[in-house]
DRENTORKOL-3810 file (N, C-alpha, C; in nm, 4 decimals):
REM DRENTORKOL-3810
@n.u->-0.8760; n.v->20.3069; n.w->-3.1485; ca.u->-1.0045; ca.v->20.2518; ca.w->-3.1082; c.u->-1.0588; c.v->20.3850; c.w->-2.9869
@n.u->-1.1817; n.v->20.4334; n.w->-2.9880; ca.u->-1.1950; ca.v->20.4938; ca.w->-2.8594; c.u->-1.3036; c.v->20.4250; c.w->-2.7763
@n.u->-1.2420; n.v->20.4365; n.w->-2.6400; ca.u->-1.3619; ca.v->20.3578; ca.w->-2.5399; c.u->-1.4769; c.v->20.3824; c.w->-2.5370
@n.u->-1.6102; n.v->20.2584; n.w->-2.5126; ca.u->-1.7694; ca.v->20.2696; ca.w->-2.5561; c.u->-1.7950; c.v->20.3997; c.w->-2.3660
@n.u->-1.8384; n.v->20.4986; n.w->-2.4559; ca.u->-1.9187; ca.v->20.5507; ca.w->-2.2708; c.u->-2.0185; c.v->20.4903; c.w->-2.2607
@n.u->-2.0546; n.v->20.4623; n.w->-2.1325; ca.u->-2.1901; ca.v->20.3753; ca.w->-2.0611; c.u->-2.2293; c.v->20.4918; c.w->-1.9357
@n.u->-2.3043; n.v->20.5165; n.w->-1.8937; ca.u->-2.4069; ca.v->20.5859; ca.w->-1.8166; c.u->-2.4607; c.v->20.4753; c.w->-1.7031
@n.u->-2.4215; n.v->20.4976; n.w->-1.5925; ca.u->-2.4593; ca.v->20.4165; ca.w->-1.4930; c.u->-2.6466; c.v->20.4898; c.w->-1.4781
@n.u->-2.7325; n.v->20.3666; n.w->-1.4634; ca.u->-2.8481; ca.v->20.3912; ca.w->-1.4342; c.u->-2.9081; c.v->20.3612; c.w->-1.3157
@n.u->-2.9204; n.v->20.2503; n.w->-1.3136; ca.u->-2.9626; ca.v->20.1821; ca.w->-1.1194; c.u->-2.8372; c.v->20.0584; c.w->-1.1262
@n.u->-2.9128; n.v->20.0074; n.w->-0.9692; ca.u->-2.8735; ca.v->19.8860; ca.w->-0.9282; c.u->-2.9928; c.v->19.8219; c.w->-0.8950
@n.u->-2.9934; n.v->19.6492; n.w->-0.8540; ca.u->-3.0672; ca.v->19.5908; ca.w->-0.8171; c.u->-2.9888; c.v->19.4627; c.w->-0.6964
@n.u->-3.0218; n.v->19.5162; n.w->-0.5717; ca.u->-2.9344; ca.v->19.3953; ca.w->-0.4950; c.u->-3.0285; c.v->19.3316; c.w->-0.4435
@n.u->-3.0385; n.v->19.1543; n.w->-0.4520; ca.u->-3.0736; ca.v->19.0653; ca.w->-0.4146; c.u->-3.0268; c.v->18.9547; c.w->-0.3301
@n.u->-3.0780; n.v->18.8531; n.w->-0.2942; ca.u->-3.0230; ca.v->18.7649; ca.w->-0.2362; c.u->-2.8942; c.v->18.6920; c.w->-0.2779
@n.u->-2.9218; n.v->18.6356; n.w->-0.4139; ca.u->-2.8177; ca.v->18.5448; ca.w->-0.4995; c.u->-2.7079; c.v->18.6152; c.w->-0.5608
@n.u->-2.7702; n.v->18.7778; n.w->-0.5687; ca.u->-2.6235; ca.v->18.8350; ca.w->-0.6455; c.u->-2.6660; c.v->18.9902; c.w->-0.7112
@n.u->-2.5856; n.v->19.0758; n.w->-0.7367; ca.u->-2.6443; ca.v->19.1958; ca.w->-0.7575; c.u->-2.6176; c.v->19.2294; c.w->-0.9192
@n.u->-2.6993; n.v->19.3848; n.w->-0.9906; ca.u->-2.7231; ca.v->19.4077; ca.w->-1.1085; c.u->-2.7039; c.v->19.5475; c.w->-1.1052
@n.u->-2.6350; n.v->19.5591; n.w->-1.1905; ca.u->-2.5921; ca.v->19.7094; ca.w->-1.2217; c.u->-2.5798; c.v->19.7226; c.w->-1.3746
@n.u->-2.6872; n.v->19.8537; n.w->-1.4049; ca.u->-2.7384; ca.v->19.8498; ca.w->-1.5164; c.u->-2.6455; c.v->20.0038; c.w->-1.5937
@n.u->-2.5929; n.v->19.9500; n.w->-1.7338; ca.u->-2.5657; ca.v->20.0819; ca.w->-1.7611; c.u->-2.6153; c.v->20.1739; c.w->-1.9116
@n.u->-2.6399; n.v->20.2329; n.w->-1.9335; ca.u->-2.6757; ca.v->20.3010; ca.w->-2.0504; c.u->-2.5587; c.v->20.3212; c.w->-2.1591
@n.u->-2.5779; n.v->20.2574; n.w->-2.2993; ca.u->-2.4649; ca.v->20.2903; ca.w->-2.4180; c.u->-2.5422; c.v->20.3562; c.w->-2.4891
@n.u->-2.4938; n.v->20.4118; n.w->-2.6100; ca.u->-2.5616; ca.v->20.4555; ca.w->-2.7404; c.u->-2.6651; c.v->20.3197; c.w->-2.7767
@n.u->-2.6564; n.v->20.2355; n.w->-2.7757; ca.u->-2.7636; ca.v->20.1296; ca.w->-2.8646; c.u->-2.8312; c.v->20.0517; c.w->-2.7442
@n.u->-2.7758; n.v->20.0439; n.w->-2.6782; ca.u->-2.8282; ca.v->19.9019; ca.w->-2.5552; c.u->-2.8141; c.v->19.9246; c.w->-2.3892
@n.u->-2.9098; n.v->19.8787; n.w->-2.3117; ca.u->-2.8698; ca.v->19.8432; ca.w->-2.1817; c.u->-2.7657; c.v->19.8025; c.w->-2.1617
@n.u->-2.6708; n.v->19.7920; n.w->-2.0621; ca.u->-2.5929; ca.v->19.6828; ca.w->-2.0752; c.u->-2.5527; c.v->19.6256; c.w->-1.9102
@n.u->-2.5856; n.v->19.5215; n.w->-1.8810; ca.u->-2.6508; ca.v->19.4571; ca.w->-1.7337; c.u->-2.5321; c.v->19.4026; c.w->-1.7023
@n.u->-2.4377; n.v->19.4188; n.w->-1.6019; ca.u->-2.3427; ca.v->19.3627; ca.w->-1.5277; c.u->-2.3896; c.v->19.2738; c.w->-1.3984
@n.u->-2.4317; n.v->19.1364; n.w->-1.3730; ca.u->-2.4446; ca.v->19.0605; ca.w->-1.2993; c.u->-2.3377; c.v->18.9845; c.w->-1.2273
@n.u->-2.3399; n.v->18.9894; n.w->-1.1105; ca.u->-2.2529; ca.v->18.9859; ca.w->-1.0094; c.u->-2.2812; c.v->18.8381; c.w->-0.9218
@n.u->-2.2330; n.v->18.7105; n.w->-0.9063; ca.u->-2.3059; ca.v->18.6247; ca.w->-0.8629; c.u->-2.1332; c.v->18.5440; c.w->-0.7866
@n.u->-2.1600; n.v->18.6312; n.w->-0.6510; ca.u->-2.0033; ca.v->18.5700; ca.w->-0.6366; c.u->-1.8687; c.v->18.6304; c.w->-0.6586
@n.u->-1.7704; n.v->18.5644; n.w->-0.7436; ca.u->-1.7193; ca.v->18.5887; ca.w->-0.8199; c.u->-1.7178; c.v->18.5846; c.w->-0.9317
@n.u->-1.8028; n.v->18.5706; n.w->-0.9965; ca.u->-1.8285; ca.v->18.5627; ca.w->-1.1423; c.u->-1.9607; c.v->18.6712; c.w->-1.1981
@n.u->-1.8519; n.v->18.7870; n.w->-1.2644; ca.u->-1.9170; ca.v->18.8756; ca.w->-1.3595; c.u->-1.9959; c.v->18.8497; c.w->-1.4675
@n.u->-2.1283; n.v->18.8750; n.w->-1.4883; ca.u->-2.1601; ca.v->18.7915; ca.w->-1.6217; c.u->-2.2074; c.v->18.9251; c.w->-1.7170
@n.u->-2.1670; n.v->19.0045; n.w->-1.8134; ca.u->-2.2725; ca.v->19.1023; ca.w->-1.8984; c.u->-2.3373; c.v->19.0941; c.w->-2.0035
@n.u->-2.4679; n.v->19.1277; n.w->-1.9997; ca.u->-2.5396; ca.v->19.1387; ca.w->-2.0452; c.u->-2.5927; c.v->19.2097; c.w->-2.1722
@n.u->-2.6707; n.v->19.2252; n.w->-2.2458; ca.u->-2.7421; ca.v->19.3248; ca.w->-2.3240; c.u->-2.8430; c.v->19.3256; c.w->-2.3402
@n.u->-2.9221; n.v->19.4382; n.w->-2.3500; ca.u->-3.0738; ca.v->19.4470; ca.w->-2.4250; c.u->-3.0614; c.v->19.5845; c.w->-2.5133
@n.u->-3.0826; n.v->19.5450; n.w->-2.6129; ca.u->-3.0696; ca.v->19.6758; ca.w->-2.7087; c.u->-3.2262; c.v->19.7124; c.w->-2.7467
@n.u->-3.1871; n.v->19.8793; n.w->-2.7607; ca.u->-3.3118; ca.v->19.9281; ca.w->-2.7059; c.u->-3.4071; c.v->19.8858; c.w->-2.8330
@n.u->-3.3989; n.v->19.8405; n.w->-2.9557; ca.u->-3.5254; ca.v->19.7847; ca.w->-3.0548; c.u->-3.5398; c.v->19.6421; c.w->-3.0501
@n.u->-3.4854; n.v->19.5867; n.w->-2.9070; ca.u->-3.4854; ca.v->19.4466; ca.w->-2.8943; c.u->-3.6215; c.v->19.4546; c.w->-2.7184
@n.u->-3.6172; n.v->19.5895; n.w->-2.6786; ca.u->-3.7074; ca.v->19.5852; ca.w->-2.5670; c.u->-3.8579; c.v->19.6022; c.w->-2.6232
@n.u->-3.9194; n.v->19.4892; n.w->-2.4935; ca.u->-4.0601; ca.v->19.4176; ca.w->-2.5321; c.u->-4.1301; c.v->19.4821; c.w->-2.4027
@n.u->-4.0763; n.v->19.5189; n.w->-2.3440; ca.u->-4.2067; ca.v->19.5646; ca.w->-2.2016; c.u->-4.0899; c.v->19.6656; c.w->-2.1188
@n.u->-4.1729; n.v->19.7543; n.w->-2.0774; ca.u->-4.0957; ca.v->19.8465; ca.w->-1.9711; c.u->-4.1726; c.v->19.8675; c.w->-1.8788
@n.u->-4.1479; n.v->19.8197; n.w->-1.7129; ca.u->-4.2523; ca.v->19.8626; ca.w->-1.6316; c.u->-4.1997; c.v->19.9138; c.w->-1.5182
@n.u->-4.2808; n.v->19.9837; n.w->-1.4664; ca.u->-4.2361; ca.v->20.0462; ca.w->-1.3456; c.u->-4.3600; c.v->19.9961; c.w->-1.1879
@n.u->-4.2901; n.v->20.0166; n.w->-1.0849; ca.u->-4.4021; ca.v->19.9364; ca.w->-1.0221; c.u->-4.3374; c.v->19.9676; c.w->-0.8483
@n.u->-4.4560; n.v->19.9598; n.w->-0.7536; ca.u->-4.3828; ca.v->20.0213; ca.w->-0.6360; c.u->-4.4333; c.v->19.8554; c.w->-0.5086
@n.u->-4.3329; n.v->19.8715; n.w->-0.4080; ca.u->-4.3286; ca.v->19.7617; ca.w->-0.3309; c.u->-4.3340; c.v->19.7760; c.w->-0.2056
@n.u->-4.3588; n.v->19.7038; n.w->-0.1385; ca.u->-4.2898; ca.v->19.7409; ca.w->0.0177; c.u->-4.1830; c.v->19.6401; c.w->0.0681
@n.u->-4.2472; n.v->19.4780; n.w->0.0213; ca.u->-4.1023; ca.v->19.4000; ca.w->0.0740; c.u->-4.1285; c.v->19.3619; c.w->0.2027
@n.u->-4.2434; n.v->19.2518; n.w->0.2157; ca.u->-4.3211; ca.v->19.1979; ca.w->0.3489; c.u->-4.1935; c.v->19.1128; c.w->0.4037
@n.u->-4.1132; n.v->19.0314; n.w->0.3478; ca.u->-3.9979; ca.v->18.9687; ca.w->0.4317; c.u->-3.9385; c.v->19.0788; c.w->0.5102
@n.u->-3.8820; n.v->19.1825; n.w->0.4096; ca.u->-3.8185; ca.v->19.2599; ca.w->0.4834; c.u->-3.8618; c.v->19.3514; c.w->0.6463
@n.u->-4.0059; n.v->19.3901; n.w->0.5995; ca.u->-4.0615; ca.v->19.4728; ca.w->0.6749; c.u->-4.0955; c.v->19.3508; c.w->0.8146
@n.u->-4.1246; n.v->19.2401; n.w->0.7929; ca.u->-4.1246; ca.v->19.1291; ca.w->0.9175; c.u->-4.0095; c.v->19.1091; c.w->0.9882
@n.u->-3.9090; n.v->19.0749; n.w->0.8932; ca.u->-3.7590; ca.v->19.1124; ca.w->0.9625; c.u->-3.7238; c.v->19.2114; c.w->1.0648
@n.u->-3.7281; n.v->19.3551; n.w->1.0135; ca.u->-3.7019; ca.v->19.4673; ca.w->1.1094; c.u->-3.7984; c.v->19.4712; c.w->1.2289
@n.u->-3.9127; n.v->19.4390; n.w->1.2010; ca.u->-4.0311; ca.v->19.4513; ca.w->1.3048; c.u->-3.9850; c.v->19.3310; c.w->1.3984
@n.u->-3.9295; n.v->19.2013; n.w->1.3851; ca.u->-3.9432; ca.v->19.1486; ca.w->1.4609; c.u->-3.8042; c.v->19.1258; c.w->1.5670
@n.u->-3.7073; n.v->19.1797; n.w->1.4620; ca.u->-3.5461; ca.v->19.2361; ca.w->1.5003; c.u->-3.5767; c.v->19.3452; c.w->1.5983
@n.u->-3.6688; n.v->19.4418; n.w->1.5862; ca.u->-3.6523; ca.v->19.5668; ca.w->1.6546; c.u->-3.7185; c.v->19.5009; c.w->1.7905
@n.u->-3.8339; n.v->19.4067; n.w->1.7763; ca.u->-3.9219; ca.v->19.3637; ca.w->1.9424; c.u->-3.8236; c.v->19.2523; c.w->2.0011
@n.u->-3.7196; n.v->19.1833; n.w->1.9195; ca.u->-3.6492; ca.v->19.1079; ca.w->1.9751; c.u->-3.5662; c.v->19.1674; c.w->2.1018
@n.u->-3.5216; n.v->19.2845; n.w->2.0201; ca.u->-3.3406; ca.v->19.3516; ca.w->2.0701; c.u->-3.4272; c.v->19.4741; c.w->2.1633
@n.u->-3.5655; n.v->19.4892; n.w->2.1912; ca.u->-3.6210; ca.v->19.6014; ca.w->2.2861; c.u->-3.6336; c.v->19.5151; c.w->2.4009
@n.u->-3.7135; n.v->19.3769; n.w->2.3918; ca.u->-3.7456; ca.v->19.3112; ca.w->2.4393; c.u->-3.6198; c.v->19.2298; c.w->2.5616
@n.u->-3.5033; n.v->19.2316; n.w->2.4669; ca.u->-3.3925; ca.v->19.1638; ca.w->2.5301; c.u->-3.3436; c.v->19.3007; c.w->2.5981
@n.u->-3.3380; n.v->19.3831; n.w->2.5681; ca.u->-3.2737; ca.v->19.5275; ca.w->2.6867; c.u->-3.3602; c.v->19.5618; c.w->2.8018
@n.u->-3.4863; n.v->19.5556; n.w->2.7714; ca.u->-3.5664; ca.v->19.5631; ca.w->2.8615; c.u->-3.5300; c.v->19.4095; c.w->3.0033
@n.u->-3.5181; n.v->19.3312; n.w->2.9568; ca.u->-3.5092; ca.v->19.1784; ca.w->3.0244; c.u->-3.3649; c.v->19.1912; c.w->3.0862
@n.u->-3.2420; n.v->19.2831; n.w->3.0832; ca.u->-3.1333; ca.v->19.2911; ca.w->3.1146; c.u->-3.1430; c.v->19.3439; c.w->3.2710
@n.u->-3.1967; n.v->19.4882; n.w->3.2515; ca.u->-3.1901; ca.v->19.5287; ca.w->3.3519; c.u->-3.3113; c.v->19.4921; c.w->3.4525
@n.u->-3.3271; n.v->19.3985; n.w->3.5747; ca.u->-3.3936; ca.v->19.3282; ca.w->3.6449; c.u->-3.4780; c.v->19.4963; c.w->3.7563
@n.u->-3.3456; n.v->19.5127; n.w->3.8061; ca.u->-3.3475; ca.v->19.6448; ca.w->3.9172; c.u->-3.3667; c.v->19.7901; c.w->3.8653
@n.u->-3.3419; n.v->19.8202; n.w->3.7797; ca.u->-3.3749; ca.v->19.9585; ca.w->3.7103; c.u->-3.4599; c.v->19.9359; c.w->3.6197
@n.u->-3.5637; n.v->19.9916; n.w->3.6104; ca.u->-3.6464; ca.v->19.9503; ca.w->3.4961; c.u->-3.6342; c.v->20.0403; c.w->3.3663
@n.u->-3.5702; n.v->20.1984; n.w->3.4008; ca.u->-3.5782; ca.v->20.2660; ca.w->3.3314; c.u->-3.4300; c.v->20.2823; c.w->3.2865
@n.u->-3.3408; n.v->20.1857; n.w->3.3394; ca.u->-3.2160; ca.v->20.1222; ca.w->3.2311; c.u->-3.2619; c.v->20.0442; c.w->3.1454
@n.u->-3.3367; n.v->19.9669; n.w->3.1401; ca.u->-3.3958; ca.v->19.8433; ca.w->3.0874; c.u->-3.4669; c.v->19.9152; c.w->2.9611
@n.u->-3.5280; n.v->20.0396; n.w->2.9757; ca.u->-3.6403; ca.v->20.0617; ca.w->2.8497; c.u->-3.5126; c.v->20.1635; c.w->2.7705
@n.u->-3.4325; n.v->20.2062; n.w->2.8465; ca.u->-3.3330; ca.v->20.2938; ca.w->2.7402; c.u->-3.2371; c.v->20.1865; c.w->2.7341
@n.u->-3.2047; n.v->20.0911; n.w->2.7221; ca.u->-3.1211; ca.v->20.0292; ca.w->2.6599; c.u->-3.1969; c.v->19.9388; c.w->2.5665
@n.u->-3.3047; n.v->19.9188; n.w->2.6032; ca.u->-3.3915; ca.v->19.8411; ca.w->2.4897; c.u->-3.4633; c.v->19.9301; c.w->2.3573
@n.u->-3.4366; n.v->20.0496; n.w->2.3864; ca.u->-3.4966; ca.v->20.1305; ca.w->2.2967; c.u->-3.4141; c.v->20.1579; c.w->2.2015
@n.u->-3.2343; n.v->20.2112; n.w->2.2361; ca.u->-3.1293; ca.v->20.1575; ca.w->2.2006; c.u->-3.1272; c.v->20.0833; c.w->2.0985
@n.u->-3.0922; n.v->19.9764; n.w->2.1521; ca.u->-3.1077; ca.v->19.8511; ca.w->2.0910; c.u->-3.1949; c.v->19.8327; c.w->1.9537
@n.u->-3.3044; n.v->19.8184; n.w->1.9884; ca.u->-3.3849; ca.v->19.8049; ca.w->1.8952; c.u->-3.3964; c.v->19.9247; c.w->1.7956
@n.u->-3.3954; n.v->20.0604; n.w->1.8104; ca.u->-3.4504; ca.v->20.1721; ca.w->1.7118; c.u->-3.3645; c.v->20.1829; c.w->1.5860
@n.u->-3.2513; n.v->20.1107; n.w->1.5566; ca.u->-3.2237; ca.v->20.1080; ca.w->1.3951; c.u->-3.2929; c.v->20.0310; c.w->1.3015
@n.u->-3.3556; n.v->19.8962; n.w->1.4016; ca.u->-3.4250; ca.v->19.8254; ca.w->1.3389; c.u->-3.5755; c.v->19.8975; c.w->1.3253
@n.u->-3.6296; n.v->19.9594; n.w->1.4132; ca.u->-3.7581; ca.v->20.0504; ca.w->1.4222; c.u->-3.7600; c.v->20.1303; c.w->1.3073
@n.u->-3.6158; n.v->20.2274; n.w->1.2466; ca.u->-3.6558; ca.v->20.3209; ca.w->1.1528; c.u->-3.6525; c.v->20.2997; c.w->1.0625
@n.u->-3.5327; n.v->20.1505; n.w->1.0087; ca.u->-3.5602; ca.v->20.0892; ca.w->0.8736; c.u->-3.6771; c.v->20.0434; c.w->0.8443
@n.u->-3.7832; n.v->19.9978; n.w->0.9795; ca.u->-3.8972; ca.v->19.9364; ca.w->0.9256; c.u->-3.9607; c.v->20.0575; c.w->0.8711
@n.u->-3.9837; n.v->20.1782; n.w->1.0019; ca.u->-4.0886; ca.v->20.2534; ca.w->0.9598; c.u->-4.0082; c.v->20.3766; c.w->0.8029
@n.u->-3.8849; n.v->20.3557; n.w->0.7432; ca.u->-3.8645; ca.v->20.4223; ca.w->0.6576; c.u->-3.9040; c.v->20.3285; c.w->0.5346
@n.u->-3.8886; n.v->20.2248; n.w->0.5044; ca.u->-3.9644; ca.v->20.0999; ca.w->0.4208; c.u->-4.1048; c.v->20.1269; c.w->0.4283
@n.u->-4.2169; n.v->20.1297; n.w->0.5579; ca.u->-4.3095; ca.v->20.1770; ca.w->0.5141; c.u->-4.3881; c.v->20.2682; c.w->0.4584
@n.u->-4.3002; n.v->20.3701; n.w->0.4974; ca.u->-4.3436; ca.v->20.4705; ca.w->0.4462; c.u->-4.2866; c.v->20.5122; c.w->0.2915
@n.u->-4.1328; n.v->20.4816; n.w->0.2905; ca.u->-4.1110; ca.v->20.5060; ca.w->0.1629; c.u->-4.1520; c.v->20.4112; c.w->0.0326
@n.u->-4.1129; n.v->20.2422; n.w->0.0861; ca.u->-4.1352; ca.v->20.1659; ca.w->-0.0326; c.u->-4.0285; c.v->20.1629; c.w->-0.1339
@n.u->-4.0066; n.v->20.1161; n.w->-0.2379; ca.u->-3.8822; ca.v->20.0739; ca.w->-0.3149; c.u->-3.9882; c.v->20.0884; c.w->-0.4450
@n.u->-3.9263; n.v->20.1577; n.w->-0.5127; ca.u->-3.9449; ca.v->20.1751; ca.w->-0.6791; c.u->-3.8718; c.v->20.0862; c.w->-0.7557
@n.u->-3.9779; n.v->20.0244; n.w->-0.8317; ca.u->-3.8549; ca.v->19.9294; ca.w->-0.9133; c.u->-3.9119; c.v->19.9487; c.w->-1.0720
@n.u->-3.8323; n.v->19.9671; n.w->-1.1514; ca.u->-3.8265; ca.v->19.9619; ca.w->-1.2913; c.u->-3.7169; c.v->19.8339; c.w->-1.3481
@n.u->-3.8317; n.v->19.7692; n.w->-1.4102; ca.u->-3.7889; ca.v->19.6229; ca.w->-1.5265; c.u->-3.8262; c.v->19.6410; c.w->-1.6759
@n.u->-3.6374; n.v->19.6226; n.w->-1.7104; ca.u->-3.6673; ca.v->19.6349; ca.w->-1.8667; c.u->-3.6729; c.v->19.4674; c.w->-1.9476
@n.u->-3.7963; n.v->19.4641; n.w->-1.9944; ca.u->-3.7614; ca.v->19.2962; ca.w->-2.0352; c.u->-3.7250; c.v->19.3155; c.w->-2.1867
@n.u->-3.6215; n.v->19.2001; n.w->-2.2199; ca.u->-3.5834; ca.v->19.2167; ca.w->-2.3623; c.u->-3.5896; c.v->19.0776; c.w->-2.4109
@n.u->-3.5657; n.v->19.0524; n.w->-2.5392; ca.u->-3.5982; ca.v->18.9283; ca.w->-2.5862; c.u->-3.5477; c.v->18.7861; c.w->-2.5199
@n.u->-3.3967; n.v->18.8255; n.w->-2.4565; ca.u->-3.3562; ca.v->18.7388; ca.w->-2.3787; c.u->-3.3389; c.v->18.7527; c.w->-2.2419
@n.u->-3.3222; n.v->18.8721; n.w->-2.1945; ca.u->-3.2921; ca.v->18.8982; ca.w->-2.0674; c.u->-3.4237; c.v->19.0300; c.w->-2.0110
@n.u->-3.3763; n.v->19.0584; n.w->-1.9247; ca.u->-3.4220; ca.v->19.1454; ca.w->-1.8332; c.u->-3.3124; c.v->19.2290; c.w->-1.7192
@n.u->-3.3592; n.v->19.3668; n.w->-1.7659; ca.u->-3.2705; ca.v->19.4569; ca.w->-1.6539; c.u->-3.3493; c.v->19.4882; c.w->-1.5018
@n.u->-3.2944; n.v->19.4789; n.w->-1.4259; ca.u->-3.4089; ca.v->19.5365; ca.w->-1.2826; c.u->-3.3189; c.v->19.6481; c.w->-1.2028
@n.u->-3.4291; n.v->19.7643; n.w->-1.2009; ca.u->-3.3324; ca.v->19.8756; ca.w->-1.0884; c.u->-3.4153; c.v->19.8964; c.w->-0.9899
@n.u->-3.3605; n.v->19.9212; n.w->-0.8816; ca.u->-3.4772; ca.v->19.9168; ca.w->-0.7408; c.u->-3.3933; c.v->20.0651; c.w->-0.7080
@n.u->-3.4979; n.v->20.1479; n.w->-0.6549; ca.u->-3.4529; ca.v->20.2859; ca.w->-0.6260; c.u->-3.5834; c.v->20.2928; c.w->-0.4782
@n.u->-3.4782; n.v->20.2774; n.w->-0.3463; ca.u->-3.5631; ca.v->20.2912; ca.w->-0.2580; c.u->-3.5700; c.v->20.4310; c.w->-0.2024
@n.u->-3.4939; n.v->20.5545; n.w->-0.2765; ca.u->-3.5102; ca.v->20.6805; ca.w->-0.1493; c.u->-3.4983; c.v->20.7672; c.w->-0.2914
@n.u->-3.4491; n.v->20.7677; n.w->-0.4255; ca.u->-3.4812; ca.v->20.8447; ca.w->-0.5370; c.u->-3.6276; c.v->20.7967; c.w->-0.6052
@n.u->-3.6978; n.v->20.8679; n.w->-0.5455; ca.u->-3.8459; ca.v->20.8000; ca.w->-0.6548; c.u->-3.8418; c.v->20.9081; c.w->-0.8048
@n.u->-3.8042; n.v->21.0142; n.w->-0.7618; ca.u->-3.8008; ca.v->21.1087; ca.w->-0.9153; c.u->-3.7036; c.v->21.0220; c.w->-0.9962
@n.u->-3.5894; n.v->20.9944; n.w->-0.9496; ca.u->-3.4830; ca.v->20.8976; ca.w->-1.0425; c.u->-3.5592; c.v->20.7843; c.w->-1.0989
@n.u->-3.6283; n.v->20.7373; n.w->-1.0463; ca.u->-3.7373; ca.v->20.5881; ca.w->-1.0916; c.u->-3.8064; c.v->20.6384; c.w->-1.1867
@n.u->-3.8551; n.v->20.7600; n.w->-1.2034; ca.u->-3.9468; ca.v->20.7706; ca.w->-1.3144; c.u->-3.8765; c.v->20.8134; c.w->-1.4271
@n.u->-3.7847; n.v->20.9301; n.w->-1.3946; ca.u->-3.6917; ca.v->20.9710; ca.w->-1.4836; c.u->-3.6282; c.v->20.8379; c.w->-1.5882
@n.u->-3.5627; n.v->20.7607; n.w->-1.5405; ca.u->-3.4939; ca.v->20.6517; ca.w->-1.5687; c.u->-3.6071; c.v->20.5426; c.w->-1.6836
@n.u->-3.7452; n.v->20.5322; n.w->-1.6173; ca.u->-3.8777; ca.v->20.5138; ca.w->-1.6628; c.u->-3.8738; c.v->20.5366; c.w->-1.8219
@n.u->-3.9152; n.v->20.6850; n.w->-1.8256; ca.u->-3.9515; ca.v->20.7740; ca.w->-1.9202; c.u->-3.8051; c.v->20.7728; c.w->-2.0100
@n.u->-3.6687; n.v->20.7662; n.w->-1.9883; ca.u->-3.5825; ca.v->20.7961; ca.w->-2.0822; c.u->-3.5785; c.v->20.6606; c.w->-2.1053
@n.u->-3.6085; n.v->20.5006; n.w->-2.0777; ca.u->-3.5533; ca.v->20.4112; ca.w->-2.1506; c.u->-3.6743; c.v->20.3802; c.w->-2.2184
@n.u->-3.8423; n.v->20.4736; n.w->-2.2122; ca.u->-3.9262; ca.v->20.3973; ca.w->-2.2972; c.u->-3.9138; c.v->20.5217; c.w->-2.3963
@n.u->-3.8253; n.v->20.5989; n.w->-2.3764; ca.u->-3.8411; ca.v->20.7139; ca.w->-2.5021; c.u->-3.7147; c.v->20.6659; c.w->-2.5928
@n.u->-3.6166; n.v->20.5856; n.w->-2.5519; ca.u->-3.4840; ca.v->20.5162; ca.w->-2.6063; c.u->-3.5204; c.v->20.3710; c.w->-2.6872
@n.u->-3.6490; n.v->20.3238; n.w->-2.6194; ca.u->-3.7119; ca.v->20.2273; ca.w->-2.7223; c.u->-3.7978; c.v->20.2552; c.w->-2.8506
@n.u->-3.8577; n.v->20.3639; n.w->-2.7843; ca.u->-3.9405; ca.v->20.4176; ca.w->-2.9293; c.u->-3.8775; c.v->20.4749; c.w->-3.0090
@n.u->-3.7828; n.v->20.5487; n.w->-2.9856; ca.u->-3.6747; ca.v->20.6148; ca.w->-3.0941; c.u->-3.5926; c.v->20.4713; c.w->-3.1944
@n.u->-3.5752; n.v->20.3952; n.w->-3.0957; ca.u->-3.5086; ca.v->20.2712; ca.w->-3.1812; c.u->-3.6115; c.v->20.1924; c.w->-3.2552
@n.u->-3.7242; n.v->20.2040; n.w->-3.2315; ca.u->-3.8178; ca.v->20.1001; ca.w->-3.3250; c.u->-3.8643; c.v->20.1962; c.w->-3.4478
@n.u->-3.8426; n.v->20.3347; n.w->-3.4199; ca.u->-3.9142; ca.v->20.4061; ca.w->-3.5350; c.u->-3.7677; c.v->20.4692; c.w->-3.6514
@n.u->-3.7151; n.v->20.4581; n.w->-3.6047; ca.u->-3.5607; ca.v->20.4189; ca.w->-3.7083; c.u->-3.5537; c.v->20.3472; c.w->-3.8097
@n.u->-3.5643; n.v->20.2367; n.w->-3.8394; ca.u->-3.5833; ca.v->20.1398; ca.w->-3.9086; c.u->-3.7147; c.v->20.1561; c.w->-4.0490
@n.u->-3.7981; n.v->20.2333; n.w->-3.9454; ca.u->-3.9293; ca.v->20.2576; ca.w->-4.0634; c.u->-3.8836; c.v->20.4050; c.w->-4.1150
@n.u->-3.8497; n.v->20.5210; n.w->-4.0465; ca.u->-3.7894; ca.v->20.6177; ca.w->-4.1156; c.u->-3.7345; c.v->20.5996; c.w->-4.2432
@n.u->-3.6014; n.v->20.4842; n.w->-4.2305; ca.u->-3.4996; ca.v->20.4684; ca.w->-4.3157; c.u->-3.5629; c.v->20.4379; c.w->-4.4591
@n.u->-3.6773; n.v->20.3383; n.w->-4.4495; ca.u->-3.7063; ca.v->20.2106; ca.w->-4.5426; c.u->-3.8312; c.v->20.2867; c.w->-4.5804
END
């Protein structure tokens, strides 16, 4: 028996768990990890109901990064009461990682490809590789179209 070949398509990290999506010959396989539990689900290509791609910023992330940047910046300035330049430098150093994360998310956003099946869905988020998101979206749409045309051609 030959092992099944699968290709990694994308992942989704959320607060409660993670999803990793793989493509096989006839389906998308979704590995859902919640703590120590791993669940494998499948969306067959001929059972795909809808494929979407959208772009979002994530206001909770932006708000959290903005607040942390302001908090660490003010804390750094408040530390040095005698030498203001040292306080400003410390404030900038402490707040810069949060400010950079805020600006990167504000400029790039996140592209999300979602595949809805009859019983489950696969979610893939792409923060930096926007062309990969479009490539995965087009590929899944093509596979679903081919799978729906196959039975009509045979009968």
